[in-house]
C-alpha positions, 0 to 999 in steps of 0.5 A, a space after each residue: 481512102 482514095 487513090 489516082 495514077 499517073 502516067 508521063 507522056 510517051 517520048 518526044 523529039 526533044 526527049 530523045 534530044 535532051 531538051 526541055 519541053 515545059 509548055 512548048 508543044 511538041 509531038 509525040 514520037 512513033 516511040 511515043 505512040 507505041 509506048 501510048 499504046 503498050 501502056 493502054 495494054 498494060 493497064 488492062 493486064 494489070 487490072 487497072 480501074 478508073 472511071 476518067 483519064 484527065 490529061 493536060 491539054 499538051 499535044 503529047 500527053 492527050 495523044 497518050 492520053 487517047 491511045 490509053 482510052 482507046 485501049 483501055 475504054 476509059 473516058 478521057 477529057 483535058 483538065 488544064 490545071 495539068 498542063 506543064 510548067 511553063 520553064 521560060 528561057 529554059 525551054 529547049 535547053 538541056 534537060 541536064 544542064 546543071 543550070 536548068 538543075 539548080 533552077 529548079 530548086 529556087 520555088 519563087 522563079 519565074 524563069 524570067 518569063 514562066 511559071 514558078 514552082 509556087 504557081 505550078 505546086 498551088 494548081 496542082 494541089 488544088 486538083 489534088 485536093 478535088 480529086 481527094 474529095 470526089 469519090 472517082 478514081 482518075 488516071 492523069 496523063 501529063 509530064 515530068 514537072 506535074 509527076 515533081 509536084 505531085 510526089 512533093 504534094 505526098 511525101 517530103 523532100 529537099 531540094 535537091 530531091 526534088 529538082 532530081 526527081 522524075 519518072 520515065 515517060 509511060 510510066 504509071 505511078 500510083 498514089 494513095 490519099 
């Protein structure tokens, strides 16, 4: 039975400011860089083995992956399907806003100019199906929106659970197929 690991990127300025990053390319803070370095050390200390790190092309994730790769020696490459969801009109607005929380429950909404949850699920589920068929072990470095979709691939969630789900910056989560 195969498995992979998921890591959310390190802290960004917009995380500190409680803003939705989405597909906007936001840099890591100094703490975010440090979190990524500590995550690389934790992977070594925990004995986590992987063949490759796949990362979102957005700088906050790719820089996190770069730090992890440099520390662990695990090669990395950009996986375009891991880019964060484009939240359209909600990008740069408050992450804990009630309107956004409710909007995440509307699976077909593109938030005006963004990407729907259904579109996001299609690309992430396709990626997971590809990984499942592969005999290699991966570390995926991406975003909280991607984490939500990954979680929904592995367990049943109602709309409230889905909309509320999230993980911390640089949290490591293992998924078993």
